[in-house]
Steps between C-alpha positions, in 0.01 A plus 500: 500500500610855442518777763555868420743684729499882511854629558556839668725752327774454757537128408454513123875512441509133607250389237615689193284802576177301484201638686319165478650152518318177416596211726416138426410292806351161573128466551396554863795731548587745778664840516820325617513312167459825307788655691719193437434518125541878498838458670610242242400722205579845641761489778493815709126554531434243769814585696359850549148381583593222745738513795777253585247269670284490188221719641350810341707801605325737737522791253354298210131437439375211289147471369334207325198593291467827694521345848792551737674174592553637852133566584175309507484137391824509301793287613821681411715306258263202533219706342344277233486628144271415214566517128523861385566635849665840524776565751609854586832570672493851644749688715344646812455874511574680825600835636347837431414807700293523813 
């Protein structure tokens, strides 16, 4: 099955400038599988999204089909994906004036 991954501008240098990357995964796949395949095809993206323990970095947000993998019924990297799922990797935004 194919999954579409949206790459933020800050990580596009690791995938030839592509804004969107198609990743092939097995049926009944998880977000962890997508990240493994993404790492194999585009080294550099995953290293900046995951920490040394293989968990999503605190300053990175990941959404699957519009839902945060950190909130609600989602299960982090074990979030199940269906064919045609869309994954968004987004750097967190912080700071500003009070």
